[in-house]
Structures are given as structure tokens and as C-alpha cells.
MIPA-192401 format. One record per residue: residue number from 1; residue in one letter; chain; x, y, z of N, C-alpha, C in turn. Coordinates in nm, 3 decimals, decimal comma. Each point is the difference from the previous one (the first is absolute). Example, Ala and Ser with C-alpha at 12.3 -4.5 7.8 and 13.67 -1.06 7.14 Angstrom:
pos / code / unit / nxx / nyy / nzz / caxx / cayy / cazz / cxx / cyy / czz
1 / A / A / 1,319 / -0,569 / 0,780 / -0,089 / 0,119 / 0,000 / 0,090 / 0,120 / 0,000
2 / S / A / -0,035 / 0,105 / -0,072 / 0,082 / 0,119 / 0,006 / -0,077 / 0,109 / 0,073
end
This chain:
pos / code / unit / nxx / nyy / nzz / caxx / cayy / cazz / cxx / cyy / czz
1 / M / A / -12,926 / -2,180 / -2,205 / 0,065 / -0,151 / 0,022 / 0,123 / -0,037 / -0,042
2 / P / A / 0,039 / -0,064 / 0,067 / 0,196 / 0,011 / -0,070 / -0,034 / -0,150 / -0,154
3 / V / A / 0,139 / 0,028 / -0,036 / 0,019 / -0,098 / -0,113 / 0,122 / -0,043 / 0,073
4 / Y / A / -0,046 / -0,190 / -0,066 / 0,134 / -0,104 / 0,032 / 0,015 / -0,030 / -0,107
5 / T / A / 0,080 / -0,003 / 0,023 / 0,087 / -0,119 / -0,153 / -0,009 / -0,139 / 0,048
6 / Y / A / 0,026 / -0,090 / -0,057 / -0,018 / -0,158 / 0,045 / 0,035 / -0,031 / -0,126
7 / R / A / 0,193 / -0,092 / -0,034 / -0,020 / -0,120 / -0,113 / -0,039 / -0,146 / 0,077
8 / C / A / -0,001 / -0,056 / -0,131 / 0,000 / -0,144 / -0,002 / 0,095 / -0,092 / 0,011
9 / D / A / 0,076 / -0,066 / 0,138 / 0,080 / -0,107 / -0,050 / -0,004 / -0,094 / -0,060
10 / S / A / -0,079 / -0,036 / -0,118 / -0,030 / -0,109 / 0,013 / -0,004 / 0,016 / -0,189
11 / C / A / -0,059 / 0,116 / -0,046 / -0,054 / 0,058 / -0,164 / 0,113 / 0,108 / -0,023
12 / G / A / -0,045 / 0,103 / 0,125 / 0,126 / 0,081 / -0,014 / -0,072 / 0,143 / -0,034
13 / V / A / -0,175 / -0,034 / 0,022 / -0,040 / 0,138 / -0,088 / 0,025 / 0,097 / 0,183
14 / Q / A / -0,026 / 0,177 / -0,072 / 0,035 / 0,070 / 0,105 / -0,169 / 0,064 / -0,077
15 / F / A / -0,045 / 0,052 / 0,151 / -0,128 / 0,074 / -0,011 / -0,085 / 0,071 / 0,153
16 / E / A / -0,026 / 0,138 / -0,070 / -0,052 / 0,085 / 0,137 / -0,162 / -0,094 / 0,056
17 / R / A / -0,002 / 0,108 / 0,129 / -0,098 / 0,001 / 0,041 / -0,007 / 0,076 / 0,076
18 / H / A / -0,133 / 0,099 / -0,003 / -0,054 / 0,072 / 0,151 / -0,077 / -0,052 / 0,105
19 / Q / A / 0,040 / -0,021 / 0,080 / -0,016 / -0,092 / 0,156 / 0,002 / 0,073 / 0,113
20 / S / A / -0,084 / -0,008 / 0,091 / 0,024 / 0,114 / 0,132 / 0,071 / -0,047 / 0,088
21 / F / A / 0,033 / 0,071 / 0,088 / 0,174 / -0,037 / 0,081 / -0,093 / -0,145 / 0,098
22 / Y / A / -0,133 / -0,031 / 0,020 / -0,050 / -0,030 / 0,043 / 0,014 / -0,190 / -0,061
23 / E / A / -0,001 / -0,042 / -0,118 / -0,089 / -0,058 / -0,101 / 0,184 / -0,102 / 0,079
24 / A / A / -0,001 / -0,158 / -0,059 / 0,052 / -0,095 / -0,042 / 0,097 / 0,016 / -0,123
25 / P / A / 0,145 / -0,017 / 0,052 / 0,046 / -0,018 / -0,139 / -0,055 / -0,109 / -0,133
26 / L / A / 0,021 / 0,027 / -0,070 / -0,044 / -0,121 / -0,115 / 0,092 / -0,095 / -0,002
27 / K / A / -0,040 / -0,101 / -0,005 / 0,085 / -0,105 / -0,028 / -0,044 / -0,127 / -0,125
28 / T / A / -0,108 / 0,078 / -0,070 / 0,018 / -0,133 / -0,100 / -0,011 / 0,078 / -0,112
29 / C / A / 0,095 / -0,052 / -0,090 / 0,031 / 0,135 / -0,185 / -0,114 / -0,053 / -0,070
30 / P / A / -0,048 / 0,100 / -0,087 / -0,127 / 0,013 / -0,091 / 0,051 / -0,045 / -0,095
31 / E / A / 0,106 / -0,006 / -0,034 / 0,064 / -0,083 / -0,124 / -0,044 / -0,135 / 0,008
32 / C / A / 0,076 / -0,103 / 0,063 / 0,053 / -0,126 / 0,030 / -0,094 / -0,040 / 0,149
33 / R / A / -0,055 / 0,091 / 0,074 / -0,117 / -0,060 / 0,106 / 0,117 / -0,091 / 0,088
34 / K / A / 0,104 / 0,003 / -0,015 / 0,111 / -0,037 / 0,125 / 0,015 / 0,062 / 0,068
35 / K / A / 0,026 / -0,041 / 0,166 / 0,014 / 0,081 / 0,109 / 0,168 / 0,001 / -0,022
36 / S / A / 0,024 / 0,100 / -0,040 / 0,141 / 0,055 / -0,006 / 0,060 / 0,129 / -0,039
37 / V / A / -0,149 / 0,133 / 0,078 / 0,034 / 0,098 / -0,026 / 0,081 / 0,082 / 0,097
38 / K / A / 0,069 / 0,111 / -0,044 / 0,051 / 0,070 / 0,189 / 0,043 / 0,126 / -0,062
39 / R / A / -0,002 / 0,097 / 0,130 / -0,074 / 0,129 / -0,041 / 0,126 / 0,072 / -0,054
40 / V / A / 0,079 / 0,004 / -0,108 / 0,122 / 0,099 / -0,037 / 0,003 / 0,187 / 0,104
41 / I / A / 0,065 / 0,034 / 0,027 / 0,066 / 0,072 / 0,077 / 0,037 / 0,134 / -0,116
42 / T / A / -0,039 / 0,099 / -0,027 / -0,009 / 0,080 / -0,124 / 0,064 / 0,164 / 0,093
43 / P / A / 0,078 / 0,060 / -0,066 / -0,034 / 0,115 / 0,024 / -0,100 / 0,124 / 0,037
44 / T / A / 0,002 / 0,075 / 0,078 / -0,149 / 0,080 / 0,023 / -0,003 / 0,100 / -0,137
45 / K / A / -0,157 / 0,028 / -0,014 / 0,022 / 0,105 / -0,133 / -0,011 / 0,096 / 0,047
46 / I / A / -0,002 / 0,081 / 0,113 / 0,001 / 0,101 / 0,027 / 0,113 / 0,135 / -0,008
47 / I / A / -0,034 / 0,096 / -0,050 / 0,095 / 0,037 / -0,062 / -0,001 / 0,150 / 0,060
48 / F / A / 0,031 / 0,094 / 0,060 / -0,005 / 0,138 / 0,079 / 0,120 / 0,100 / -0,080
49 / K / A / -0,098 / 0,073 / -0,006 / 0,063 / 0,099 / -0,125 / -0,021 / 0,108 / 0,063
50 / G / A / 0,129 / 0,123 / -0,006 / -0,004 / 0,099 / 0,037 / 0,142 / 0,044 / 0,141
51 / S / A / -0,054 / 0,103 / 0,054 / 0,093 / 0,007 / 0,100 / -0,008 / 0,014 / 0,158
52 / G / A / 0,028 / -0,027 / 0,108 / -0,067 / -0,014 / 0,136 / -0,009 / -0,075 / 0,025
53 / F / A / 0,050 / -0,119 / -0,068 / -0,004 / -0,151 / 0,056 / 0,083 / -0,039 / 0,117
54 / Y / A / 0,129 / -0,005 / -0,038 / 0,107 / -0,044 / 0,085 / 0,067 / 0,145 / 0,089
55 / A / A / 0,034 / 0,006 / 0,151 / 0,090 / 0,096 / 0,060 / 0,131 / -0,001 / -0,106
56 / T / A / 0,047 / -0,053 / -0,043 / 0,127 / 0,016 / -0,063 / -0,039 / 0,021 / -0,190
57 / D / A / -0,109 / 0,061 / -0,006 / -0,073 / 0,048 / -0,135 / 0,102 / 0,130 / -0,063
58 / H / A / 0,075 / 0,070 / 0,068 / 0,048 / 0,091 / -0,016 / 0,115 / 0,069 / 0,041
59 / R / A / 0,074 / -0,072 / 0,078 / 0,139 / 0,005 / 0,052 / 0,099 / 0,039 / -0,133
60 / S / A / 0,136 / -0,004 / 0,072 / 0,039 / 0,006 / -0,093 / 0,112 / -0,117 / -0,015
61 / P / A / 0,059 / 0,000 / -0,145 / 0,055 / -0,102 / -0,058 / 0,076 / -0,129 / 0,145
62 / S / A / 0,071 / 0,096 / 0,045 / 0,113 / -0,026 / 0,142 / -0,131 / -0,026 / 0,167
63 / G / A / -0,100 / 0,043 / -0,053 / -0,050 / -0,031 / 0,154 / -0,003 / 0,126 / 0,113
64 / S / A / 0,127 / 0,056 / -0,028 / 0,001 / 0,140 / 0,105 / -0,010 / 0,070 / -0,048
65 / G / A / -0,034 / 0,143 / 0,038 / 0,030 / 0,121 / -0,054 / -0,155 / 0,076 / 0,007
66 / S / A / -0,114 / -0,103 / 0,063 / -0,125 / 0,064 / -0,077 / -0,034 / 0,035 / 0,168
67 / R / A / 0,062 / 0,036 / 0,112 / -0,040 / 0,088 / 0,086 / 0,096 / 0,084 / 0,016
68 / E / A / 0,153 / 0,028 / -0,069 / 0,024 / 0,086 / -0,035 / -0,060 / 0,099 / -0,056
69 / N / A / 0,001 / -0,042 / -0,134 / -0,093 / 0,070 / -0,101 / -0,135 / 0,064 / 0,077
70 / K / A / -0,060 / -0,077 / 0,090 / -0,076 / 0,102 / 0,026 / -0,018 / 0,101 / 0,068
71 / A / A / 0,129 / -0,010 / 0,115 / 0,045 / 0,128 / 0,075 / 0,040 / 0,085 / -0,118
72 / E / A / 0,081 / -0,032 / -0,095 / 0,018 / 0,124 / -0,112 / -0,140 / 0,031 / -0,008
73 / K / A / -0,101 / -0,024 / -0,027 / -0,135 / 0,075 / -0,120 / -0,004 / 0,011 / 0,157
74 / K / A / -0,040 / 0,016 / 0,091 / -0,037 / 0,070 / 0,131 / 0,057 / 0,095 / -0,003
75 / E / A / 0,153 / 0,029 / 0,016 / 0,054 / 0,125 / -0,020 / -0,005 / 0,121 / -0,073
76 / E / A / 0,009 / -0,034 / -0,129 / -0,032 / 0,046 / -0,104 / -0,121 / 0,082 / 0,009
77 / S / A / -0,134 / -0,066 / 0,037 / -0,115 / 0,051 / 0,009 / -0,048 / 0,107 / 0,097
78 / K / A / 0,119 / -0,031 / 0,097 / -0,007 / 0,107 / 0,125 / -0,023 / 0,168 / -0,053
79 / P / A / 0,098 / 0,025 / -0,112 / 0,082 / 0,149 / 0,015 / -0,162 / 0,017 / -0,076
80 / A / A / -0,033 / -0,071 / -0,086 / -0,136 / 0,036 / -0,143 / -0,093 / 0,049 / 0,131
81 / A / A / 0,005 / -0,059 / 0,073 / -0,138 / 0,006 / 0,073 / 0,005 / 0,098 / 0,113
82 / E / A / 0,104 / 0,024 / 0,045 / 0,056 / 0,136 / 0,060 / -0,002 / 0,147 / -0,070
83 / S / A / 0,042 / -0,061 / -0,176 / -0,012 / 0,183 / -0,041 / -0,172 / -0,008 / 0,003
84 / K / A / -0,066 / -0,079 / -0,047 / -0,138 / 0,031 / -0,011 / -0,083 / 0,070 / 0,103
85 / N / A / 0,066 / -0,036 / 0,126 / -0,070 / 0,058 / 0,141 / 0,055 / 0,157 / -0,023
86 / N / A / 0,107 / -0,005 / -0,023 / 0,128 / 0,133 / -0,015 / -0,097 / 0,131 / -0,140
87 / D / A / -0,041 / -0,090 / -0,070 / -0,074 / 0,131 / -0,077 / -0,123 / 0,056 / 0,087
88 / K / A / -0,094 / -0,083 / 0,079 / -0,160 / 0,042 / 0,045 / 0,046 / 0,086 / 0,039
end
């Protein structure tokens, strides 16, 4: 269930409530009992940690050269693989 933050325009009290997506927003302040409560939009509390969440995580600082680096690595690995086959 999501947590919603509310603030009363009359008394300034800010509070949080666990509510279902389908419940109507609160309108009455629990402190002053006036109908001046509004939902406050707050930043999400989800934090993604680790690598691999975005396509741009491992690009070079300039944004170019990632394809060139992959091609160079493939060319470097080919002679090593060929020498293994020749040793057998």
C-alpha cells in the first residue's frame, strides 16, 4: 500500500497515511477538523542500487567509442583463440 503525505492549509500540520489506490483522498485534518487538507507530492522513496539499470551505465564519458572498444576487444581475442586451436 502506498504512503501519501497530506498537509493542512489551516493549521499547517503535515502527516502521512497508508491508503489503497482506490481510496478517496482525505479532506479533513485530524488536528483542527477543518476540511482544508491537500495531498502533498513528494519524491519517490525507491532507490535502485547496482549496475545495469540504464543503457548508459557503462558508456565512455564522451558517449562515443563504446562500439570501437568492443571491436578492438574482439580482434584482440581472435589470435588467442586461434593459438589455442593450433596447440591441440
